[in-house]
N, C-alpha and C positions, 0 to 999 in steps of 0.2 A: 415495576416493569410489567408491561402487558404480555399476554401469551405470544402475540406477534413479535414483540421485541425479543422475547426469550428465544423464539425459533430462529430469529436472525442472528442472535448472539451465539447460539449453539452451532448453527450452520457455519458461521465465520470461523469458529474454533476448528471445526472439522475440515474446512477448506484449507486453513493455514497449516493443519497437520498433515494433509495428504492430497490436496487438490480438489477439483470440482467433483470428481466421482467418489469422494471419500465419505459420502453420506447418502442416506435414503430418507424418505419421509417417515418410514416406519421407525428408523433409528432416532430421528429427531423427536418424534411423538413420544417414544419411550423415555428419552432423556428429560423432556419437558413435563411428562406426566399427563399426556392427553392421547386421544385416539388418533390414528393416522388420518381419518377423515377430517378431523379438525385442522390438521396442517393444510389440507386442500381448501378448507374454508378461507384461510388467510392467503394462501398462495396456490392458485389453480394448478400450476406446474412447477417442476424443479427449476426450469428456466426463469420463471418469475421470481422465485426465491433467490436464485443465484444472482440475478440482476440487482435485486434489492440489497443483497449482502455487499456486492461491489459498490453500489451507489452510496450506501451508508458508510462504508469504509472510506471511500473517497471524500465524502463530506466531513467525516471526523478527522481525517488526515489534514485536509485543508484548513479546518477550523483550528486544529492544534498548531498549525504553522502561523496563522495570522497573515498580515499583509507585509510584504518585503519592505516597503517604505517605512512602516511603523517600527519594524525591527531595526532598520538602519537609523531612523530618527532617535531611537532609544540608545544609540551608541553601540549596537551589536551588528555583527555581520550576518545577513540573512542566509548566506551559503553555509556558514557554520551551523546556524539554527536548523537548516534543512538536513544536513548530514547528521546532526545530533539526534533528530527525530528518528532517523533510520537506525542509528546506533542504539538508542534506547529500546527499539523494537527487538533488535537482535540480542542485546545483553539482558534485558529484563524479561521479555516475552519468549526469547529463544526461538523466534519464528521469523520466517520470511515476510516481506511485504506481501499482503494478500493479492494485490493487483499484479505484482511482479511474478508471483507464483502462477496466477491465472494467465498472465501474458505468455508464460512459457507453454501453456496448454491451449493457446488461442486457436489452433487448428481443429481442436475437438470441442470447443465451446459452442453452445447455442448462440444464435445471433444477438439476443438481448443481453446476454452476459458479456459476450465479446464487445458489444457496443459500450457497456459501462466500463470495461477495462480500458478500452480505447479512450474514453472520456477521462479516466484517471490520468493517463499519460499526457493527454492534451492539456489538462489543467495544471499538472505538475511542471510540464515543460514551459508553459506560459508563465507560471509563478517563478520558475528559475530564470527565465529571460528577464523578467522584471527585477528579480533579485540581483542579477549580475549588473544591471544598470545602477544599483544602489550599493554594490559591494565595494569594499575598500581594497580588494585584491587587484593588483594590476595584471592585465592579461592582454595579449595581442589578438585573440580570437574574438569573433562577434558573439553576442549574447546567445543567439540560437545555437551555435556550435558548442558553446560552453554548457548550455542547459542539457543538450544531448549527451555530452561527455559525462556530466555530473550524474545524471540519472543512470547512465550505463555503468559507471564505476560503482555506484552504490548498490544497484540491483545485483550486478555480477559479483561484487565482493561479498555481499550478503549470502548469495547462493554458495559460493566457494567456501566461505567460513562455516556454513551449516553442514555442508557435505563433509568437511574435514574436522568438524567439531572443534574449531579453533578460531575464536573471535579475534585473535591478534591479526589474522589475515585482513579482516575488515578494518581493524584499527589502523593498520599500515596503509591501506588504500585511502582511508580518510585523511591521514597525515599528508599524503601527497596532494590530495584534492584541496584541502584547506590552506595549504602553503602556496598554491598556485603553481 
């Protein structure tokens, strides 16, 4: 892992633990074992680093999902695969979706970071729309409405579960989601 990748990884952890304002370049430098000026070498501003963290999170999330049609062609339901990715983040990492957390802070985010968070939601909504066209679950709503409802349920249930320190809240929300 390069120093730049280390900085992104540490910043991602910090953001997921406490939001965009939960880290400084000085703290990151100390954790990675470099001088603060070296952080600025890789990322001139905190906004640049925050945007890169959100971008890489989005790319990793989408790569972990794969394509909805491929999931469906393999005999699996893409909606369940999507919900399961959120569930593993909550149960294993014990953390919110990074872009969901940043989305809640949208009004205080710098433009570049807000743009990357917006991009996450555009990509996930498009993925979900495609997924609903391949889903085996019957539903009377159109794919766009279902995509919005799905991401809303997952992000909201994740937040409520974390606040209450009770993953069963999320699990109950998923049950309703995946049963249609």
